[in-house]
Each structure stands twice: as C-alpha cells, then as structure tokens.
Phi, psi and omega in degrees: 000139179258134169252177187290337178294330177293337189269337184269141182296151180294144179283145176289149176235072188300323185287323170298318182296313175307312179291326177293322177293314183289330179294315178302319182293322182291321172302316176303313179298316180297330183267001185302316179300336182293324181267020178087002177288126187277086178238137172282167183300320182294319173297321174298315181298321178294322186289317181296314183297316177293314175299324173300323179289310182299321181297325179291325175295308178309314177297317171302311182290316183290319177301318177305327184277348190252351186236159182263115186292143178282336183285331185210062182300135178214152175286180172308329182267007180088008180275131182294137176274131179231149177303143180287152176277145175305150179303327179279357175085000180281161175244173179288000000 
C-alpha cells in the first residue's frame, strides 16, 4: 500500500548537512595524533574547541539563509508570505 508520503520528494535538510560536515571535520582534527601528526593533547583539544565554536557559528549563519523562519516567513525577494484565501472568499 502506498501512502501520500511515499509520493512526495524528500525535503532538503540544510542544517543536518552542515552539521554533518562540521562534525566530520571536528572528528578528523581530533584524530590527527592517531595518524602520526605530532600534537599534544592540549593542542588537539584547543583545535577541536576552536573549530567546534566556529562550526556552530557557521551552521547558524549558513542555516539562516536556507530556512524559512516561522515568526516572519518571507520569500527569496523579501515579500512576506501570507496564507492563501479560500476559493469561496470566506475568511477564518
């Protein structure tokens, strides 16, 4: 049996993608000493901390450009999005 959700295209998930990328880079930085890069635990911790903080800011900034805020929805041109009126002209 097919339901309507099987027929709709998947929704983009920009924040998940950005978070996955930055997480992978953070894991890579943390693993550098494992692969022979001469870093102390303190240096590795500092690098992971700094990149983690920068990654959080990047996800927020880039994510804001990809999502529609519910508090003030607007289209790409900045025009406010408003609910469509019913075809019969009635209002709620």
